[in-house]
N, C-alpha and C positions, 0 to 999 in steps of 0.2 A: 517511384521512390517513396519511402516512408517518411512521414513528418514526425516531429517530436510528439505531437499530440497523438498520432497513431501509436507510437511506441508506448507512451504512458497508458493508453487505453488497453494495451496488451501486456503490460508489465506483470500483473499478478499471474496470469497464465504462463508467461515466459518463465518467471521464477519458480512456479509450481511444476514446470515442464509438462504442461497439458496441451501444448499446441503442436500442430503438425510440423514436420521437418522443414517444409518450404517456408512457412512463416517464421519459424525459429531462425533460419538462415538469414532472412531479411532483417529481423530484429538485431541479430548479432552483427550484421554488416553495418546497420545504423549506429550501434553503440561504438563500433570501431572508428566511425567517422564523426561522431558527435560527442565531444567531451562532457557536455552537460548531462546527456542521457546516460553516459557511462557512469558518471558520479552517482546519479540517482539509482541506477540498477545496483551498483556496487554497495552503496550505503544501505539500501533496502535489504539486499542479500545478507549483509553483515548484521543488520538489526534483527532480522528473522533468526539468524543463527544464535545470537546472544539470547534472544527471547526464548527460544526453544530449550536452551540450556539452563534456564532459571527454574527455580522451584516456585510453584504457585503459592501465593499468600493471600490472606483475606484482608480486606480493608475494614477499618472500624465501622460499625453500624451507623454512627452519626455522619460519617463522611459519605457512605453509600446513600443514605437518605437525602442528604443535601445534593449529591450528584444527580440522583434520579429526579428530584424536584426541579433542578435546573434544566435537565433534559426535557422534562415534560413541559416546562414553561417555554422553552425554545421551540419545541414541536408545535405547541398551541399557537405561538406567535406566527410561525410560518404558515399554518393552516388558515389563519385569519387574513392573510395577504391575498 
């Protein structure tokens, strides 16, 4: 029997439909029995659909540079631990 952790580990491939039929059936059985995982799958699927329908847009250069600096700082802090 699949756990919620197992389901979440396969969620991306499940939504991309890149898993074999047997695993897909197990995942679908799990979400019919687990309301929490069903909500996660449904919300993620809807989010992807909305995102794919959006036009791409650029972020302002100052926002991009602050974001990149924050990410670099976070990565450096994790590497020091």
